[in-house]
Structure formats: structure tokens, C-alpha cells
matplotlib code that plots the C-alpha trace (Angstrom):
import matplotlib.pyplot as plt

x = [40.6, 41.4, 44.6, 45.4, 46.9, 43.5, 40.8, 38.4, 35.6, 31.9, 31.4, 34.1, 32.9, 29.4, 30.6, 32.7, 29.7, 27.1, 25.0, 24.0, 26.3, 23.5, 23.1, 26.8, 26.8, 23.9, 25.9, 28.8, 26.7, 25.0, 28.4, 27.7, 31.0, 34.5, 34.6, 35.5, 34.0, 36.6, 35.0, 31.9, 33.4, 33.4, 36.7, 36.0, 38.2, 38.5, 39.3, 36.5, 34.0, 30.9, 28.2, 25.8, 27.7, 26.9, 23.3, 23.2, 24.3, 21.2, 19.0, 20.8, 19.3, 19.5, 20.4, 18.7, 21.1, 24.3, 26.6, 29.2, 30.2, 33.5, 34.6, 38.3, 40.1, 43.8, 43.9, 42.9, 44.3, 42.3, 38.8, 37.1, 33.7, 33.5, 30.1, 29.8, 26.4, 25.5, 26.4, 23.2, 19.7, 21.0, 23.4, 20.6, 18.4, 21.3, 21.5, 17.8, 16.1, 12.8, 12.5, 9.4, 11.4, 11.5, 14.2, 11.8, 11.5, 15.3, 15.8, 13.1, 14.5, 17.9, 16.6, 13.8, 14.5, 18.3, 18.6, 22.2, 23.5, 21.5, 23.1, 26.6, 26.2, 24.2, 25.0, 28.8, 27.9, 25.3, 27.8, 30.5, 28.0, 26.6, 29.9, 32.6, 35.2, 35.0, 37.5, 36.4, 33.4, 33.7, 30.7, 30.9, 27.6, 27.6, 24.5, 23.8, 27.5, 28.7, 30.6, 29.6, 32.1, 32.9, 35.5, 34.7, 37.3, 36.0, 38.6, 38.1, 34.3, 34.5, 36.8, 34.5, 31.4, 33.0, 31.7, 32.2, 29.7, 30.1, 28.7, 25.4, 22.3, 18.9, 17.5, 18.4, 17.7, 21.3, 21.6, 18.6, 19.5, 23.1, 23.9, 20.5, 20.1, 23.6, 22.7, 19.0, 19.4, 20.7, 23.3, 24.6, 24.8, 26.5, 29.1, 29.8, 30.1, 32.5, 34.7, 34.9, 34.8]
y = [-30.6, -29.8, -30.9, -28.5, -31.3, -33.1, -30.4, -30.0, -27.6, -28.2, -29.1, -31.7, -33.1, -33.3, -35.3, -37.6, -38.3, -38.4, -35.5, -32.1, -29.2, -27.4, -30.5, -30.6, -26.9, -27.6, -30.5, -28.1, -25.4, -27.9, -29.2, -32.7, -32.8, -31.6, -28.3, -24.6, -21.6, -19.4, -16.3, -17.5, -20.9, -24.2, -26.0, -29.7, -32.5, -34.9, -38.1, -38.1, -40.9, -40.7, -38.6, -41.5, -43.6, -41.0, -41.0, -44.8, -44.9, -43.0, -45.9, -49.1, -51.5, -50.1, -46.6, -44.9, -46.7, -45.7, -43.8, -42.9, -43.7, -42.8, -43.2, -43.5, -42.9, -42.6, -40.8, -43.3, -46.2, -47.9, -47.0, -48.2, -47.6, -48.0, -48.1, -48.0, -48.7, -47.4, -49.6, -49.4, -48.0, -45.4, -44.1, -43.9, -41.9, -39.4, -38.7, -38.8, -37.1, -36.6, -40.2, -42.2, -45.5, -47.6, -50.0, -52.9, -51.5, -51.3, -54.9, -56.2, -54.5, -56.3, -59.6, -60.0, -62.2, -62.6, -58.8, -58.5, -61.2, -59.8, -56.5, -57.9, -60.3, -58.3, -54.6, -54.8, -56.7, -54.2, -51.3, -53.2, -54.0, -50.5, -48.7, -50.5, -47.9, -49.2, -51.8, -52.7, -52.3, -52.7, -52.8, -52.8, -53.5, -53.8, -55.2, -56.4, -56.6, -58.4, -56.6, -58.0, -57.0, -57.8, -56.5, -57.4, -56.9, -56.9, -59.4, -61.8, -61.6, -62.4, -65.3, -66.6, -66.3, -67.6, -64.6, -60.8, -59.0, -55.9, -57.8, -58.5, -56.3, -55.7, -55.0, -58.4, -60.3, -61.6, -60.0, -62.1, -65.2, -65.2, -63.3, -63.2, -66.9, -67.6, -65.7, -66.6, -68.9, -68.2, -70.9, -69.3, -65.8, -67.2, -68.9, -65.8, -63.7, -66.2, -65.9, -62.1, -61.6]
z = [-3.2, -6.8, -8.5, -11.3, -13.5, -13.4, -14.1, -16.9, -17.8, -17.5, -21.1, -21.1, -17.8, -19.1, -22.1, -19.9, -17.6, -20.3, -18.8, -20.2, -19.6, -17.7, -15.4, -14.8, -13.8, -11.4, -9.8, -9.3, -7.8, -5.5, -4.3, -5.6, -7.4, -6.6, -8.5, -8.1, -9.8, -11.4, -12.7, -14.6, -15.4, -13.4, -13.0, -12.2, -10.8, -13.8, -11.8, -9.3, -9.5, -11.7, -9.9, -10.4, -7.9, -5.2, -6.3, -6.3, -2.7, -1.7, -3.0, -2.1, 0.3, 3.8, 2.6, 5.6, 7.9, 6.0, 8.3, 5.7, 2.1, 0.5, -3.1, -3.3, -6.5, -7.4, -10.7, -13.4, -11.4, -8.6, -7.6, -4.5, -2.9, 0.9, 2.7, 6.5, 8.1, 11.5, 14.4, 16.5, 16.7, 19.2, 16.6, 14.1, 16.5, 17.1, 13.4, 12.7, 15.6, 13.7, 12.7, 13.8, 13.6, 16.7, 17.9, 17.0, 13.4, 13.1, 14.5, 12.2, 9.2, 9.4, 10.7, 8.2, 5.1, 5.5, 4.9, 6.0, 3.8, 0.9, 1.3, 1.6, -1.3, -3.8, -3.3, -4.1, -7.3, -8.3, -7.9, -9.8, -12.5, -12.8, -12.6, -14.6, -13.5, -9.9, -8.9, -5.4, -3.0, 0.7, 3.0, 6.8, 8.5, 12.3, 13.9, 17.5, 18.5, 15.3, 12.5, 9.1, 6.4, 2.8, 0.5, -3.1, -5.8, -9.4, -10.6, -7.7, -8.1, -11.8, -11.1, -8.4, -10.6, -13.8, -15.8, -15.8, -13.6, -15.8, -18.8, -17.2, -18.0, -16.5, -20.0, -21.5, -18.2, -17.9, -14.5, -13.3, -15.2, -13.9, -10.8, -9.1, -9.8, -8.4, -5.2, -4.8, -1.8, 1.7, 1.2, -2.0, -0.4, 2.7, 0.5, -1.5, 1.7, 3.2, 0.1, 0.4, 4.2]

ax = plt.figure().add_subplot(projection="3d")
ax.plot(x, y, z, "-o")
ax.set_aspect("equal")
plt.show()
């Protein structure tokens, strides 16, 4: 829904999101952003999250098993990303009738290599790192009758870590030298998850 007090044109939105105006118009036409065509011009909701957050959610760990993802924003105030994973293999099959995945594949995916704790510990931090405009990430991942959930607020995570997650970079290796090092073991991930469960 568009709020007239918070709309901008395609050129201004492109500058705001650091994309070309043509790309912005394509995103509008494809329904990837909250926008409405008025005559020949696109009117775009200014305060929606960066389109890259939506695109990032398509590639995070366990993306095929995401049931829903919402990006909540209150007009330049508080921004939260909520990710809900499917609750069972049966639910996955209902949504993906053509999939060749078996229940064994599904079970192995989440059991192998501490996968659930890796998702809960690392994915919120990745989103908070990559999208500094986001204030909180919540992930709900039900599996085999247990609901695994974290709600990670930027300020609390930074306090817990002792450094700012948004200051880390893949390019200069600070992401690897700090955060990945601090979450490299099962014990470290479990401790972080307990803090934010």
C-alpha cells in the first residue's frame, strides 16, 4: 500500500538504492517493490526496505525451506526482517509438488553439520551486516516437533560481540577474522543462540 506522504519517483529511488533508473523501473514492473504506475511514471514507496534484502532472502542457508519472509518497516524508525521456515517435510511437499526431494533428504539437510544452529547464529548477523538499515532479524525454524527461534537486535548483538557487526567486511577479511571466528564452534553458536532465543 502506498502512502502519499512517502512516495518518490524512479530516478530518486534509483539513487537511494544505488541502482540504475532502468533497473528500478524493471523492479516496479515485476512487482518486486511497492510501486504504482501513474500515467507513464512510477510512484514508489520511499520507506520500503532495500530490494537487495528481498533478493538476499532467496540465497540464505535453507532458502528452499523458507515458508515466508516479511520485512517490516515503520517509516524511518524501526526495521525488522522476519523469516519463517516450513514446519515439516509434508508442508514442503505441498508447496513444491514437482520437487524430487525425499523426507530423508530433508532430515539430512537440517541434521547435518549443526545446520540449524548455523542458520540461527549466522544468518541474522549476515543480514544485519549487509543491510545496516535493518534493526532486528527474527528467524523461526521448526524441525521435528521443536521450534527453534532467535530474535537478534543489532544493538544487543553488537554489545554481545563487543564490536559492531555492520563494520565488518568480507573484502578486508574482518568478517572472517571476527564474527566467523567467534561462531566457528558448536559451543560458540549454541551460546549465541541461547542469548537471543
